[in-house]
One Martini backbone bead per residue (centre of mass of N, CA, C, O) as a GRO file, in nm:
protein
   92
    1MET     BB    1  11.128   8.351  16.005
    2LYS     BB    2  10.893   8.218  15.830
    3TYR     BB    3  10.810   8.516  15.698
    4PHE     BB    4  11.070   8.615  15.553
    5ALA     BB    5  11.093   8.443  15.294
    6PRO     BB    6  10.823   8.521  15.150
    7ALA     BB    7  10.869   8.829  15.160
    8ALA     BB    8  11.134   8.828  14.999
    9LEU     BB    9  11.019   8.692  14.746
   10VAL     BB   10  10.804   8.904  14.677
   11LEU     BB   11  10.995   9.146  14.658
   12THR     BB   12  11.179   9.031  14.437
   13LEU     BB   13  10.959   8.987  14.220
   14THR     BB   14  10.857   9.279  14.204
   15LEU     BB   15  11.142   9.412  14.126
   16ALA     BB   16  11.225   9.203  13.879
   17THR     BB   17  10.981   9.240  13.656
   18GLY     BB   18  10.935   9.576  13.591
   19CYS     BB   19  10.645   9.626  13.767
   20GLY     BB   20  10.694   9.792  14.001
   21LEU     BB   21  10.682  10.057  14.227
   22PHE     BB   22  10.925  10.230  14.048
   23HIS     BB   23  10.770  10.311  13.799
   24LYS     BB   24  10.828  10.504  13.507
   25LYS     BB   25  10.686  10.729  13.301
   26ASP     BB   26  10.700  10.851  13.004
   27LYS     BB   27  10.703  11.215  12.893
   28ARG     BB   28  10.691  11.188  12.604
   29ALA     BB   29  10.599  11.285  12.307
   30VAL     BB   30  10.358  11.173  12.091
   31THR     BB   31  10.376  11.097  11.760
   32PRO     BB   32  10.175  11.093  11.507
   33GLU     BB   33  10.086  10.862  11.281
   34LEU     BB   34  10.021  10.751  10.990
   35PRO     BB   35   9.825  10.587  10.822
   36PRO     BB   36   9.893  10.351  10.598
   37ALA     BB   37   9.731  10.467  10.355
   38THR     BB   38   9.841  10.756  10.372
   39ALA     BB   39  10.139  10.685  10.339
   40ILE     BB   40  10.113  10.555  10.059
   41GLN     BB   41   9.993  10.799   9.913
   42ALA     BB   42  10.227  10.995   9.971
   43GLU     BB   43  10.448  10.827   9.835
   44TYR     BB   44  10.320  10.816   9.555
   45ARG     BB   45  10.303  11.119   9.506
   46ASP     BB   46  10.604  11.183   9.535
   47ARG     BB   47  10.706  10.997   9.309
   48TRP     BB   48  10.535  11.109   9.078
   49VAL     BB   49  10.624  11.407   9.092
   50GLU     BB   50  10.925  11.354   9.054
   51ARG     BB   51  10.910  11.215   8.778
   52ARG     BB   52  10.753  11.445   8.630
   53THR     BB   53  10.959  11.667   8.677
   54HIS     BB   54  11.185  11.537   8.509
   55GLU     BB   55  11.026  11.523   8.245
   56LEU     BB   56  10.972  11.830   8.211
   57LEU     BB   57  11.270  11.916   8.210
   58ALA     BB   58  11.365  11.735   7.970
   59ALA     BB   59  11.146  11.857   7.760
   60GLY     BB   60  11.115  12.185   7.827
   61THR     BB   61  10.844  12.286   7.959
   62ALA     BB   62  11.021  12.362   8.200
   63LYS     BB   63  11.254  12.587   8.353
   64THR     BB   64  11.194  12.510   8.648
   65ASP     BB   65  11.157  12.324   8.930
   66ASP     BB   66  10.906  12.467   9.048
   67GLU     BB   67  10.736  12.463   8.793
   68ALA     BB   68  10.738  12.154   8.753
   69ARG     BB   69  10.614  12.080   9.030
   70ALA     BB   70  10.347  12.231   8.988
   71MET     BB   71  10.259  12.081   8.734
   72ALA     BB   72  10.266  11.795   8.857
   73ALA     BB   73  10.062  11.845   9.086
   74SER     BB   74   9.821  11.922   8.902
   75GLU     BB   75   9.815  11.657   8.740
   76PHE     BB   76   9.769  11.471   8.981
   77ALA     BB   77   9.499  11.598   9.074
   78LYS     BB   78   9.347  11.530   8.808
   79GLN     BB   79   9.409  11.211   8.794
   80ASN     BB   80   9.385  11.201   9.142
   81PRO     BB   81   9.114  11.287   9.328
   82PHE     BB   82   9.124  11.058   9.567
   83ILE     BB   83   9.392  11.199   9.643
   84SER     BB   84   9.510  11.366   9.891
   85PRO     BB   85   9.682  11.606   9.994
   86PRO     BB   86   9.920  11.694  10.187
   87ALA     BB   87   9.966  11.779  10.499
   88THR     BB   88  10.028  12.054  10.684
   89PRO     BB   89  10.196  12.166  10.927
   90ALA     BB   90  10.148  12.324  11.207
   91GLY     BB   91  10.321  12.635  11.202
   92ARG     BB   92  10.465  12.630  10.885
   0.00000   0.00000   0.00000
């Protein structure tokens, strides 16, 4: 009887802490996130291209949205050669 109490206590603590014997690991695929600097560069590029697209359409320089976006992207690449263009997802 004197060994029952400590054994019960150890078993209770093991199962109650969350890291017990029956812990299952999630098998979900982990999606890699962009490093912070890359994410900031991508956000800056997207905002700049969007603003410049609207400017080109308002000025009448470009006739369509796609044409204005292409012009804005090429201007951004010329003005900011140190910022790499966003990577395209594989298989898309």
